C-alpha positions as CSV (number, residue, x, y, z in Angstrom):
1,X,17.6,4.1,0.7
2,X,14.0,5.2,0.9
3,X,12.1,5.7,4.1
4,X,8.3,5.4,4.1
5,X,5.6,6.8,6.3
6,X,2.1,5.4,5.9
7,X,-1.1,7.2,6.9
8,X,-4.9,7.3,6.2
9,X,-6.0,4.2,8.0
10,X,-8.9,3.9,10.4
11,X,-12.2,2.2,11.2
12,X,-14.6,1.8,8.4
13,X,-17.8,-0.1,7.9
14,X,-18.0,-2.9,5.3
15,X,-18.6,-1.3,1.9
16,X,-16.9,1.9,2.9
17,X,-13.8,3.6,1.5
18,X,-10.4,4.8,2.7
19,X,-7.5,6.5,1.0
20,X,-4.1,5.5,2.2
21,X,-1.0,7.7,1.6
22,X,2.7,6.6,1.6
23,X,5.1,9.5,1.9
24,X,8.7,8.6,0.9
25,X,11.9,10.4,1.7
26,X,15.3,9.7,0.1
27,X,16.4,9.2,-3.4
28,X,15.6,8.2,-6.0
29,X,11.8,7.9,-5.5
30,X,10.8,8.3,-9.2
31,X,12.8,5.3,-10.3
32,X,11.5,2.9,-7.6
33,X,8.7,0.4,-7.9
34,X,6.4,1.0,-4.9
35,X,4.2,-1.6,-3.4
36,X,1.4,-1.6,-0.8
37,X,1.3,-4.7,1.4
38,X,-0.9,-5.8,4.3
39,X,-0.5,-8.0,7.3
40,X,-3.5,-9.4,9.1
41,X,-3.0,-10.8,12.7
42,X,-1.1,-14.0,12.7
43,X,-0.4,-13.9,8.9
44,X,2.5,-13.0,6.7
45,X,2.7,-9.8,4.7
46,X,0.9,-10.1,1.4
47,X,1.2,-7.9,-1.6
48,X,-1.9,-5.8,-2.3
49,X,-0.7,-3.6,-5.2
50,X,2.4,-2.3,-6.9
51,X,3.1,0.6,-9.2
52,X,6.1,1.0,-11.5
53,X,8.2,4.1,-11.8
54,X,8.3,5.6,-15.2
55,X,5.1,4.5,-16.9
56,X,3.0,3.8,-13.8
57,X,2.1,0.3,-14.7
58,X,0.0,-1.3,-11.9
59,X,-0.7,-4.7,-10.5
60,X,-3.3,-5.9,-8.0
61,X,-3.9,-8.9,-5.9
62,X,-7.0,-10.8,-7.2
63,X,-8.7,-10.1,-3.9
64,X,-8.7,-6.4,-4.4
65,X,-9.0,-6.0,-8.2
66,X,-11.8,-3.7,-9.2
67,X,-12.0,-2.2,-5.7
68,X,-8.5,-0.7,-5.0
69,X,-6.6,1.8,-7.1
70,X,-2.9,2.7,-6.7
71,X,-1.5,5.9,-8.0
72,X,1.7,7.9,-7.5
73,X,2.8,11.5,-7.5
74,X,6.5,11.6,-8.2
75,X,6.6,15.4,-7.6
76,X,5.4,14.8,-4.1
77,X,7.2,11.5,-3.4
78,X,3.9,10.0,-2.5
79,X,1.9,6.9,-3.4
80,X,-1.8,6.5,-2.7
81,X,-4.1,3.5,-2.3
82,X,-7.7,4.2,-2.8
83,X,-9.7,1.4,-1.3
84,X,-13.4,1.1,-2.1
85,X,-16.0,-1.5,-1.2
86,X,-14.0,-2.6,1.8
87,X,-14.6,-6.0,3.2
88,X,-14.0,-7.3,6.8
89,X,-11.2,-9.4,5.3
90,X,-9.4,-6.2,4.5
91,X,-8.7,-5.6,8.2
92,X,-4.9,-5.5,8.5
93,X,-1.9,-3.2,9.0
94,X,-1.0,-1.7,5.6
95,X,2.5,-0.9,4.6
96,X,4.4,0.5,1.6
97,X,7.8,-0.5,0.6
98,X,10.3,-0.7,-2.3
99,X,8.7,-3.4,-4.4
100,X,11.9,-4.8,-5.9
101,X,13.5,-5.1,-2.5
102,X,10.5,-6.9,-1.1
103,X,10.4,-9.3,-4.0
104,X,14.1,-10.1,-3.5
105,X,13.6,-10.8,0.2
106,X,15.2,-7.6,1.5
107,X,12.2,-5.5,2.2
108,X,11.8,-3.7,5.5
109,X,8.6,-2.5,7.1
110,X,7.8,0.8,8.8
111,X,5.0,1.5,11.3
112,X,2.3,1.1,8.7
113,X,-1.3,2.3,9.1
114,X,-4.1,0.2,10.6
115,X,-7.3,-0.5,8.6
116,X,-10.2,-2.0,10.5
117,X,-13.3,-3.0,8.5
118,X,-16.1,-3.7,10.9
119,X,-19.7,-2.8,11.5
């Protein structure tokens, strides 16, 4: 089973950018759908973006389409989330996980990385 470590969060002003990284250990990374999720205070985890394994097909929540880009580097077991034009509503803990396990209700969450969008 994969283990994930998220990094790259921080405090950013509205309109700013951040690049999150998700480093995975374990096998087999290159055959797993990886998703980014976020959890705002008092709310459930919500899917932000997912990327498939072999062909790198991507999906995005409507709220981030056109502003966020997910990519993966299978050679480095890493998935990235480039976040541009950040809005205050993007303030949340951001987590990566096995997308299929999350969809099946068996996802688990690591420590995540905090993103705070504020002036």
